[in-house]
C-alpha positions, 0 to 999 in steps of 0.5 A: 668814697664809692672808689674805694670799696672793688664795685663787688664789695657793695651789696648790704652796704648802707649810704647816707646823703646829705644836703650842703651845709651851703643851703642850710647856713652851715649845717646838713641834714639827712636827704636820703637813706639806702642801703646797696643792693647793687653796685655797678663799674660803668653806666651800661651795665647800670643802664640794663639792670634798669626797668624802662619807667627808672631810664626815663627817670633816671636817663639825664639826656632827657632829664635835667636832673637824671644821673645815669647816662644813656648808652648809643647803642648795643655794639658799645658796650666793648667802649664802656667806658668812652663818651663817645660811647654814650648820647649827651646830656640834657641841654639845661644839665647841669654837668651838660660840658662836665660828663665825659669825665663821669664816664671814666671816673677814677680817683686821682691815683686811683686806678679802680672806678666808681661804683655806680650804686643800685639800692634796695628799694625796701631799705632806701628812704628819702626825705623830701625835707630837712628833718634830720639834723646830722650832729656833727662837725659839717661833712664832706664828700668821701666822710669816713665809714662808721657802721649803721648802728653808730651813725645813727645814736652819735650822729643825728640830733636826740629828738631826731631819733626817738621820731624815726625809730 
């Protein structure tokens, strides 16, 4: 999904994240909803934009749940799509062995790299409990694009909408 749109065309787009169906007996729950503030082509450019506090929380080399790769040094910018230019992930990180692919990920046949998305803090919402059920067939990666209003109206259970609107 993130490689289908140019990195410069993400601002203002809403993105929803869902629980995996395997954890919830074939059902998807809304886990986050955010409006994109900025998008980046590389982990290098994203890293430069983050505050120290966010870097500490999101870095893959210090946090086993991190999702941003830390550049080795300032002289590696020309190699921003080379895994050798980044610190390796924490030894307990889920992507410990597959991570080089994340640095220069391009979807099959698409020569555009997947954008790394940064949400607008004022319009980012996270749920830590499965309370908002997605009212549709199981969804997968790259689920079709819908307008936010249509999404809220058509894809969330009616009872859930009353509680969040």
